[in-house]
N, C-alpha and C positions, 0 to 999 in steps of 0.2 A: 203535147193537147192537149191531155187532161189540165193542165194551167192553163192553162189558153181558156176551156172552158169556164173553170171555174173563176177566173178573174170575168170573165162575158158578160154570169151568172150573177157573179155578182153589182156589177156595173147596170145590168137590166135588174137589176133586183134597187139596186139605189134615184137608177131612174122613174117606176113605178109611185114612192115613193115622195122623191121629189114636188111629180108627177103631180100626188091627189095633193097640194098646195098649194099648183094652181089650178086650181078645176074651178076657180073661177072665171077665168081668158075666158079666147071661142079656143083656143088651139089651145092644153096644154102640150106641156114638158113632154110627154108619156109620147102623144101624138106624132110634135116634133122632133121627136128626139129618132121615133120609129121612123119615117119620113125621112129623116137625112140619111138613115139605115140605108133604107131600097135604094135613093134614088145615086148613089155611090157605090153600092155591095158593098156594105163596110160595115164593120159590127163599133155598136158603141164604147165607147169608152171611160166617157165621164156625163152628165150633163148636169145646168146651175140654167138659172133665169135673175141678171142684171138689169137695173135700173140704170138708164138713162133720158139726164134730163123726165120729160115725162112720157115717156115708152118703156118698157118693157121687154125687154131682148132674151130671146131661153139662146145657152149657149152652149153647143156641144159637141163634144169631142168621140172622133170617131177615128178605126182603124179600118181603111179602105184590103179591099181581097188582095191588093200587089205593096202592102207590106206599107203605107203610104202614113200614117196620120195628120186629118188636116179638122180643122172645127169650123163647122159651121156658128151663122148668127141666123137666129126665124126673127123678125121684127114678132112679138102676141100683138093678133086684131083686136079689137074693141070691139063688146058688141055691138 
């Protein structure tokens, strides 16, 4: 368990750092990652933002309490 907890802490730290660069958007990467984790009863494994045409999308990889890895995509809202 300590290894899983350490990985989670590192992932959350990365989400916070990456989320700071998205502060200009209406929904930060950090907010999207926390929401995805809550909605799916999961832990965040990784998170980043990509450009898809004219829109930005947060891509969040999570690990559910049942051990399933899922990818959640959240379109960034414009202000």
